[in-house]
C-alpha positions in Angstrom: -317.2 27.3 132.5 -314.6 30.1 132.7 -311.0 29.2 132.7 -308.7 29.7 135.6 -306.4 32.7 135.0 -302.7 32.1 134.8 -301.4 35.5 135.6 -297.7 34.5 135.7 -297.8 32.9 132.3 -299.7 35.8 130.7 -297.2 38.3 132.1 -294.3 36.2 130.9 -295.8 36.1 127.4 -296.4 39.9 127.3 -292.8 40.4 128.5 -291.5 38.0 125.8 -293.4 39.8 123.1 -292.2 43.2 124.3 -288.6 42.0 124.3 -288.9 40.6 120.7 -290.4 43.8 119.5 -287.7 45.8 121.2 -285.0 43.6 119.6 -286.5 44.0 116.2 -286.6 47.8 116.5 -283.0 47.9 117.8 -281.9 45.7 114.8 -283.7 48.0 112.3 -282.1 51.0 114.0 -278.6 49.5 113.8 -279.1 48.6 110.1 -280.2 52.1 109.3 -277.3 53.6 111.2 -274.8 51.3 109.5 -276.2 52.3 106.1 -276.0 56.0 106.9 -272.4 55.5 108.1 -271.5 53.7 104.9 -273.0 56.4 102.8 -271.1 59.2 104.6 -267.8 57.2 104.3 -268.4 56.7 100.6 -268.7 52.9 100.7 -272.2 52.9 99.2 -273.2 55.6 96.7 -276.0 57.8 98.0 -279.5 56.9 96.8 -278.5 53.3 95.9 -281.1 50.8 97.0 -279.4 47.9 98.8 -282.6 46.5 100.3 -283.2 43.9 97.5 -282.2 40.3 97.5 -278.5 39.4 97.7 -277.1 39.2 94.2 -280.0 41.2 92.7 -279.1 44.2 90.6 -281.1 47.2 91.7 -283.3 48.8 89.1 -283.6 45.7 86.9 -287.1 44.0 86.6 -287.3 40.4 87.6 -287.9 37.7 85.0 -291.4 36.4 85.2 -292.9 33.2 83.7 -295.9 35.1 82.4 -295.7 34.9 78.6 -298.5 36.8 76.9 -297.2 36.4 73.4 
């Protein structure tokens, strides 16, 4: 038996998903803008990767538990 459509709920779910996607895009855009501003002001050296984990030094390999010796 086919289910009864719930148009209002489906519409609300689509709108909620659109809003979440829009917010994520806006946040990414703000972060990119802030990084660019910081680079132009000289707060962050150009080319430095700050996308790593907090406290992680860029360019250094992580320690792994794989010991093949």
